[in-house]
VODOVEX-482823 format. One line per 4 residues: their letters; for each residue y, z, x of C-alpha. Coordinates in Angstrom, 1 decimal. Layout:
// VODOVEX-482823
a) Y/Z/X ~ ...
// end
This chain:
// VODOVEX-482823
mnlt) 15.8/-40.5/31.0 ~ 18.9/-40.0/28.9 ~ 21.4/-37.3/30.0 ~ 23.6/-37.5/26.8
nmti) 23.8/-38.7/23.5 ~ 27.3/-39.7/24.0 ~ 28.4/-43.4/23.9 ~ 30.6/-44.7/26.7
kemc) 33.3/-44.9/24.1 ~ 33.0/-41.4/23.4 ~ 33.2/-40.4/27.0 ~ 36.4/-42.2/27.5
ttte) 37.9/-40.7/24.4 ~ 36.4/-37.0/24.0 ~ 38.5/-34.3/25.4 ~ 37.4/-32.8/28.5
rqlf) 35.9/-29.4/27.8 ~ 33.6/-26.5/28.8 ~ 30.5/-28.9/29.1 ~ 31.9/-32.2/30.0
drks) 34.4/-33.8/32.5 ~ 35.4/-37.0/33.7 ~ 35.9/-38.2/37.3 ~ 37.2/-41.2/39.2
akit) 34.9/-42.8/41.6 ~ 37.2/-42.4/44.3 ~ 37.2/-38.5/44.3 ~ 36.0/-36.9/47.4
atai) 32.7/-35.2/47.8 ~ 34.3/-31.8/48.4 ~ 36.5/-32.1/45.5 ~ 33.5/-33.0/43.1
avsm) 31.4/-30.1/44.6 ~ 34.0/-27.8/43.0 ~ 33.2/-29.4/39.5 ~ 29.5/-29.0/40.1
iafa) 29.8/-25.3/41.4 ~ 32.1/-24.4/38.4 ~ 29.4/-25.9/35.9 ~ 26.4/-24.3/37.7
nadg) 28.2/-20.8/37.6 ~ 28.9/-21.1/34.2 ~ 27.0/-23.0/31.3 ~ 26.2/-26.2/33.3
glla) 27.7/-29.4/32.2 ~ 28.0/-33.2/32.4 ~ 30.2/-35.2/34.7 ~ 31.0/-38.9/34.1
vgie) 32.0/-40.8/37.3 ~ 33.6/-43.9/37.0 ~ 36.0/-42.8/34.2 ~ 39.6/-41.8/35.0
ddge) 41.2/-38.6/33.4 ~ 43.0/-40.8/30.9 ~ 39.7/-42.4/29.9 ~ 40.3/-45.7/31.6
itgi) 36.9/-47.2/32.9 ~ 37.3/-48.1/36.5 ~ 33.6/-47.9/37.3 ~ 31.7/-47.3/40.6
ddyt) 30.6/-50.7/42.0 ~ 33.7/-51.0/44.3 ~ 33.0/-47.4/45.8 ~ 29.4/-47.4/46.9
knin) 29.9/-45.6/50.1 ~ 31.8/-42.8/48.5 ~ 29.5/-42.7/45.6 ~ 26.7/-42.0/48.3
eilr) 28.8/-39.1/49.4 ~ 29.4/-37.8/46.0 ~ 25.8/-37.7/45.3 ~ 25.0/-35.7/48.6
asfd) 27.8/-33.1/47.5 ~ 25.4/-30.9/45.8 ~ 23.6/-30.4/49.0 ~ 26.5/-30.8/51.7
fcqp) 29.1/-28.9/50.0 ~ 27.4/-26.3/47.7 ~ 25.9/-23.1/48.9 ~ 23.0/-22.7/47.8
simi) 22.5/-26.3/46.9 ~ 22.5/-27.3/43.1 ~ 19.7/-29.4/41.8 ~ 21.4/-32.2/39.7
etet) 20.1/-35.0/37.7 ~ 21.7/-38.4/37.8 ~ 21.7/-41.5/35.6 ~ 23.5/-45.0/36.2
idci) 24.7/-46.8/33.0 ~ 25.9/-50.2/32.5 ~ 29.6/-50.7/31.4 ~ 32.5/-53.2/31.1
dssg) 35.2/-51.9/33.2 ~ 39.1/-52.0/32.2 ~ 39.4/-55.4/34.0 ~ 36.6/-56.8/31.8
renh) 34.0/-57.1/34.6 ~ 30.4/-55.7/34.5 ~ 30.2/-52.4/36.2 ~ 28.6/-49.1/36.2
iili) 29.5/-45.6/35.8 ~ 27.0/-42.7/36.8 ~ 26.3/-39.5/34.9 ~ 25.7/-36.3/36.6
rvpq) 23.9/-33.5/34.7 ~ 24.7/-30.2/36.6 ~ 22.2/-27.4/35.3 ~ 23.3/-23.6/34.4
sgel) 22.4/-21.7/37.4 ~ 21.1/-18.0/37.7 ~ 22.4/-18.0/41.3 ~ 26.1/-17.5/42.3
hanh) 27.2/-20.8/44.0 ~ 30.2/-21.4/46.4 ~ 31.4/-24.2/48.3 ~ 31.5/-24.6/52.1
rdev) 34.8/-22.8/52.6 ~ 33.0/-19.7/50.5 ~ 35.1/-20.3/47.6 ~ 33.7/-19.6/44.1
flri) 34.7/-21.6/41.1 ~ 33.8/-21.1/37.2 ~ 34.3/-23.5/34.5 ~ 36.6/-22.2/31.9
gdrs) 37.4/-24.5/29.1 ~ 38.4/-27.9/30.9 ~ 39.4/-26.4/34.0 ~ 37.4/-25.3/37.2
kklt) 38.9/-21.8/37.9 ~ 38.9/-20.2/41.6 ~ 37.9/-16.8/41.3 ~ 39.6/-14.0/43.0
fder) 37.6/-11.4/45.0 ~ 37.1/-9.0/41.8 ~ 36.2/-11.8/39.5 ~ 33.5/-13.0/41.9
lqlm) 32.2/-9.7/42.2 ~ 32.0/-9.5/38.5 ~ 30.2/-12.7/38.3 ~ 27.8/-11.8/40.9
yakg) 27.0/-8.8/38.9 ~ 26.6/-10.5/35.7 ~ 24.2/-13.0/37.3 ~ 22.1/-10.1/38.9
aryf) 23.0/-11.5/42.4 ~ 24.0/-8.1/43.0 ~ 23.9/-4.9/40.8 ~ 26.9/-2.9/40.5
enep) 24.7/0.4/39.5 ~ 23.2/0.0/43.1 ~ 26.8/0.2/44.8 ~ 27.7/3.7/46.4
vygs) 30.2/5.5/44.5 ~ 33.0/6.5/47.1 ~ 33.5/10.3/47.6 ~ 30.4/11.1/45.7
gidd) 27.5/13.3/46.9 ~ 24.4/15.0/45.8 ~ 26.2/18.1/44.5 ~ 27.9/15.8/41.9
idmv) 24.3/15.4/40.3 ~ 23.2/17.8/37.5 ~ 19.8/18.8/38.4 ~ 19.1/20.0/35.1
avae) 19.6/16.5/33.5 ~ 17.1/15.2/36.3 ~ 14.8/17.8/35.7 ~ 14.5/16.7/32.0
ycdk) 14.0/13.1/32.8 ~ 11.3/14.1/35.3 ~ 9.5/15.9/32.6 ~ 9.8/13.0/30.1
igya) 8.1/10.7/32.6 ~ 5.8/12.9/34.0 ~ 7.3/13.2/37.4 ~ 5.4/16.4/39.1
kspe) 7.8/16.9/42.0 ~ 11.2/18.6/42.0 ~ 14.3/16.9/40.6 ~ 15.9/16.8/44.1
eyik) 12.9/15.0/45.4 ~ 13.1/12.5/42.6 ~ 16.7/11.9/43.4 ~ 16.0/11.5/47.1
qnkk) 13.0/9.5/47.3 ~ 13.3/7.2/44.2 ~ 15.3/4.0/43.2 ~ 17.8/4.4/46.1
fiin) 20.0/6.9/44.2 ~ 21.4/7.9/47.8 ~ 22.7/5.4/50.0 ~ 24.1/5.9/53.8
vggr) 27.4/4.8/54.3 ~ 29.2/5.1/57.5 ~ 27.1/8.3/58.4 ~ 27.8/9.9/55.1
qems) 25.5/9.9/52.0 ~ 27.1/8.8/48.7 ~ 25.4/8.4/45.4 ~ 24.8/4.9/43.7
gaai) 26.5/3.9/40.5 ~ 23.5/4.6/38.4 ~ 22.9/8.1/39.8 ~ 26.2/9.2/38.7
llfg) 26.3/7.5/35.4 ~ 22.8/8.6/34.6 ~ 22.7/12.1/36.0 ~ 26.2/13.0/37.1
knpq) 27.7/16.3/36.2 ~ 31.0/14.4/35.3 ~ 30.6/10.6/35.4 ~ 34.0/10.1/34.0
lffe) 35.3/11.7/37.2 ~ 34.2/8.5/38.9 ~ 34.1/6.1/36.0 ~ 37.1/6.9/33.8
rarv) 36.4/4.4/31.3 ~ 32.6/4.7/31.3 ~ 32.8/6.2/27.6 ~ 32.7/4.9/24.0
rfir) 35.5/4.9/21.5 ~ 35.1/4.8/17.8 ~ 38.0/3.5/15.7 ~ 37.9/3.5/11.8
yegi) 40.3/1.2/10.1 ~ 41.3/1.4/6.3 ~ 41.3/-2.2/5.4 ~ 39.7/-5.5/6.7
eakv) 42.1/-5.8/9.8 ~ 43.8/-3.9/12.3 ~ 47.5/-3.1/11.7 ~ 50.1/-1.7/14.0
gaam) 53.5/0.1/14.0 ~ 54.6/1.4/10.7 ~ 51.4/-0.1/8.8 ~ 49.0/1.2/11.5
nvvk) 45.7/2.0/9.5 ~ 43.5/3.9/12.1 ~ 41.9/6.8/10.0 ~ 39.4/8.0/12.8
dvif) 39.6/7.6/16.6 ~ 37.0/9.5/18.4 ~ 36.0/9.1/22.2 ~ 32.7/10.1/23.5
egri) 32.1/11.1/27.3 ~ 29.1/12.2/29.3 ~ 26.1/10.7/31.0 ~ 24.6/7.4/29.5
ldlv) 22.0/9.2/27.4 ~ 24.6/11.4/26.0 ~ 27.1/8.5/25.1 ~ 24.0/6.7/23.3
eaai) 23.1/9.9/21.3 ~ 26.4/11.0/20.5 ~ 27.7/7.5/19.3 ~ 24.5/6.9/17.1
efvr) 24.8/10.3/15.5 ~ 28.5/9.8/14.9 ~ 28.4/6.4/13.6 ~ 25.4/7.1/11.2
gqik) 27.7/9.5/9.4 ~ 30.3/6.6/8.9 ~ 27.8/4.2/7.3 ~ 28.3/4.0/3.6
ehty) 25.2/3.7/1.3 ~ 24.8/2.2/-2.1 ~ 22.4/3.8/-4.8 ~ 21.2/1.7/-7.7
lgpd) 18.5/1.6/-10.3 ~ 15.8/-0.6/-9.0 ~ 13.4/-2.9/-11.2 ~ 10.8/-0.4/-11.4
akfv) 13.2/2.0/-12.9 ~ 13.6/4.1/-9.6 ~ 16.7/4.7/-7.7 ~ 17.0/2.6/-4.6
tepe) 19.5/3.6/-1.6 ~ 20.5/0.9/0.6 ~ 23.0/1.3/3.8 ~ 25.8/-1.2/4.1
ypef) 24.2/-2.3/7.3 ~ 20.7/-2.0/8.5 ~ 20.3/0.8/10.8 ~ 18.4/-1.0/13.5
vwke) 21.1/-3.7/13.8 ~ 24.1/-1.4/14.2 ~ 22.1/0.7/16.5 ~ 21.0/-2.2/18.6
livn) 24.7/-3.2/18.9 ~ 25.8/0.1/20.0 ~ 22.8/0.7/22.5 ~ 23.1/-2.8/24.1
aiah) 26.7/-2.2/24.8 ~ 26.2/1.0/26.8 ~ 23.1/-0.5/28.5 ~ 24.4/-3.8/29.5
rdys) 28.0/-3.5/29.8 ~ 29.7/-4.4/33.1 ~ 30.6/-0.9/34.6 ~ 32.4/-2.8/37.6
ikgt) 35.3/-3.4/35.0 ~ 37.2/-0.1/35.0 ~ 40.1/-1.1/32.8 ~ 38.6/-0.7/29.3
diqi) 35.9/1.2/27.6 ~ 33.3/0.3/25.1 ~ 34.9/0.2/21.6 ~ 33.2/0.4/18.1
kmfd) 35.6/-0.7/15.5 ~ 34.8/-0.3/11.8 ~ 36.3/-1.9/8.9 ~ 35.9/-2.0/5.3
dhft) 33.9/-5.4/5.6 ~ 32.8/-5.7/9.1 ~ 31.7/-3.7/12.1 ~ 32.5/-4.9/15.7
vesp) 31.1/-3.6/19.2 ~ 33.4/-4.6/22.2 ~ 31.8/-4.5/25.5 ~ 33.4/-5.2/28.9
gmlp) 31.6/-7.9/30.7 ~ 30.4/-11.5/30.3 ~ 26.8/-12.1/29.0 ~ 24.5/-11.2/31.9
givr) 22.3/-13.5/33.9 ~ 21.8/-16.8/32.4 ~ 22.0/-15.3/28.7 ~ 24.5/-17.5/26.7
lnnm) 25.5/-17.6/23.0 ~ 23.2/-20.5/22.4 ~ 20.2/-18.9/24.0 ~ 20.6/-15.1/23.5
reih) 17.7/-15.0/21.2 ~ 15.2/-16.3/23.6 ~ 16.4/-15.2/27.1 ~ 16.1/-11.7/28.1
fsrn) 18.1/-10.0/30.9 ~ 19.1/-6.7/32.0 ~ 22.5/-6.3/33.9 ~ 21.8/-2.7/34.7
pkia) 18.0/-2.4/35.2 ~ 18.2/1.4/36.3 ~ 20.2/2.2/33.1 ~ 18.2/0.3/30.9
gllh) 14.8/1.7/32.4 ~ 15.8/5.3/31.5 ~ 16.9/4.3/28.0 ~ 13.6/2.4/27.6
eyey) 11.7/5.7/28.1 ~ 13.8/7.3/25.3 ~ 12.9/4.2/23.4 ~ 16.3/3.1/22.8
vref) 16.7/0.0/24.9 ~ 15.2/-3.4/25.1 ~ 16.0/-6.3/27.6 ~ 19.3/-7.8/26.6
gegv) 18.6/-10.4/23.8 ~ 15.0/-9.1/23.0 ~ 16.4/-6.9/20.0 ~ 18.6/-10.1/19.0
drmy) 16.2/-11.9/17.0 ~ 15.1/-8.9/15.0 ~ 18.8/-8.1/14.3 ~ 19.0/-11.8/12.7
yeme) 15.8/-11.1/10.7 ~ 17.1/-7.5/9.7 ~ 20.5/-9.0/8.3 ~ 18.6/-11.9/6.6
qagl) 16.2/-9.5/4.7 ~ 19.3/-7.4/3.5 ~ 21.2/-10.5/2.3 ~ 23.9/-10.3/4.9
pdpe) 25.3/-12.8/7.2 ~ 24.0/-13.3/10.6 ~ 25.4/-11.4/13.5 ~ 28.2/-13.1/15.3
yrie) 28.9/-13.1/19.0 ~ 31.9/-14.4/21.0 ~ 33.3/-14.1/24.5 ~ 36.9/-13.7/25.5
afmv) 38.4/-12.7/28.8 ~ 35.1/-10.9/30.2 ~ 34.8/-9.2/27.0 ~ 31.7/-9.5/24.6
yati) 32.5/-9.2/20.9 ~ 29.5/-8.6/18.4 ~ 30.3/-8.5/14.7 ~ 28.1/-7.7/11.6
rnkk) 29.4/-8.1/8.1 ~ 28.6/-6.3/4.9 ~ 28.4/-7.2/1.0 ~ 32.1/-6.5/0.6
fleq) 32.8/-9.4/3.0 ~ 30.5/-11.7/0.8 ~ 32.3/-10.6/-2.3 ~ 35.6/-11.3/-0.8
qiss) 34.3/-14.8/0.2 ~ 33.1/-15.6/-3.3 ~ 36.4/-14.2/-4.9 ~ 38.7/-16.2/-2.5
tpqd) 36.7/-19.6/-3.3 ~ 38.9/-21.5/-5.5 ~ 37.3/-21.5/-8.9 ~ 37.2/-24.5/-11.4
tpqd) 38.3/-24.1/-15.1 ~ 35.7/-22.6/-17.4 ~ 34.6/-26.1/-18.9 ~ 33.8/-27.4/-15.4
tpqd) 30.2/-27.6/-14.1 ~ 29.1/-24.7/-12.1 ~ 30.0/-24.4/-8.3 ~ 27.8/-26.8/-6.0
tpqd) 25.1/-24.7/-3.9 ~ 25.2/-25.1/-0.2 ~ 22.4/-27.6/-0.3 ~ 24.5/-29.5/-2.7
kiwe) 27.4/-29.6/-0.3 ~ 25.1/-30.5/2.5 ~ 23.7/-33.5/0.7 ~ 27.2/-34.6/-0.4
ycre) 28.5/-34.4/3.5 ~ 25.4/-36.6/4.6 ~ 26.4/-39.8/2.5 ~ 26.8/-41.1/6.2
pksk) 24.3/-40.2/8.9 ~ 25.1/-36.7/10.5 ~ 23.2/-34.6/13.2 ~ 22.2/-31.2/12.8
heim) 25.2/-30.1/15.2 ~ 27.7/-32.0/13.1 ~ 26.5/-30.4/9.8 ~ 26.2/-26.9/11.1
effg) 29.7/-27.3/12.6 ~ 31.3/-28.6/9.6 ~ 29.9/-25.8/7.4 ~ 30.3/-23.1/10.0
ykdv) 26.5/-22.3/10.4 ~ 25.7/-20.6/13.7 ~ 21.9/-19.7/13.7 ~ 19.9/-22.9/14.1
knft) 16.5/-21.3/13.1 ~ 18.1/-19.9/9.9 ~ 19.9/-23.2/8.9 ~ 16.8/-25.4/9.5
rnyl) 14.4/-22.9/7.5 ~ 16.7/-22.1/4.4 ~ 18.7/-25.5/4.3 ~ 17.5/-28.3/6.2
kpli) 13.9/-28.4/5.6 ~ 14.0/-27.7/1.8 ~ 16.5/-30.8/1.5 ~ 14.0/-33.1/3.5
qagk) 11.1/-31.7/1.6 ~ 12.8/-32.3/-1.8 ~ 13.4/-35.9/-0.8 ~ 17.2/-35.3/-0.7
lvmt) 17.8/-35.9/2.9 ~ 15.8/-38.4/5.2 ~ 15.6/-38.6/9.0 ~ 16.9/-41.8/10.6
ipdk) 14.2/-41.6/13.0 ~ 11.3/-40.3/11.1 ~ 8.7/-40.8/13.6 ~ 10.3/-38.7/16.0
pksk) 11.3/-35.6/13.9 ~ 12.5/-33.8/17.2 ~ 14.5/-36.6/18.7 ~ 17.9/-35.6/20.3
kqky) 19.3/-38.7/18.5 ~ 18.1/-37.4/15.3 ~ 20.3/-37.8/12.2 ~ 20.2/-36.9/8.5
lakh) 21.1/-39.3/5.7 ~ 21.4/-38.3/1.8 ~ 19.0/-40.3/-0.3 ~ 20.5/-41.4/-3.6
ee) 18.8/-42.0/-6.7 ~ 18.2/-45.7/-7.6
// end
């Protein structure tokens, strides 16, 4: 079993980061439990025990009793327990003695973990951050440990529900009873709190007469900028600023209808002498970004709204909340999860929504078919940013690339550049990171496989093509 491809030297010299941390064998079991909890609540990670923070190898052999306590920490001081994997590795310590270090692989968890003091930690960069009460709730909602849409809305009652909207939905799904009965008998829309009845967040957001009375920022804001970046002050370049309010379905329909009118189209004469009209972005893609944001945002975050920002060369949707459940940037094309199942359920009935991530793979395909860059996702401070770019962006990329003199040979293709970079063995991750590729499938299909098939790249472990240690080397003509 190999828990990492890193060498011991790399473990000592690499910067501690989101997925890796060094720990002395002298660390207490309660202290290392904090790191385990932080990793499990985030993206998982690797702990190298027996290496000091400064990279000095002190080993574990002199701390047998403490190591035994460390190995029990995931059971004794993590609630619920975390199922770790361990591996012991031979090493030479800083004193020149034969010694050992122990690697602890902490998996990403779909549960919310706390320590024996009921404190919750989250790995952020190279630190294990202790969460406040509000941050802990947001993490619980993000993981699905609790659903914010099921929480009672203080001061609300059944009089705040628009029964006409409920009736329309009942007709849509073929519910034969009255709208009042649907609200009272289904999905726990009514919650008893201290002897009074309050409506759930889902009931207000889906069927409320005025959802923004209770969720002021549960709205969508569209901002159109002139140019390729937002400017402020005297140079402010906002040309449109529109806010959409109402129930969830209203937000989706109004935002989509408005944005459709903002998408530019390009008409040209096709090869068969017929005019062809192409939008600057595939409709499925920009609609999916908007619907995903409305369906899956974290409505417990009340300080900001969903923002759609349109520039001359790109289109960005900003949605409050972290990625839900165990969805992460590196698995969002395969892992599907709904943060707000009731909201997603209603939008599914109107054929708008899929599980989070279910439409992501198709977005990549649609962008590729249109000859456009892959969608880009990033997360900053409890906000998810999704961006797509149009052909104007590609034109700018070409025009900004330094050009050789007319007498020089044509520019190298991406395959040529990859081949040149692999004069020394490089892993797939190293190649993608160096050239800025983000989509593994697209990179493998369009660049790596063709180079291997053409005999320009060879695998360093040809009998194990899928080995984690696989690297690629440029093959030069004899």
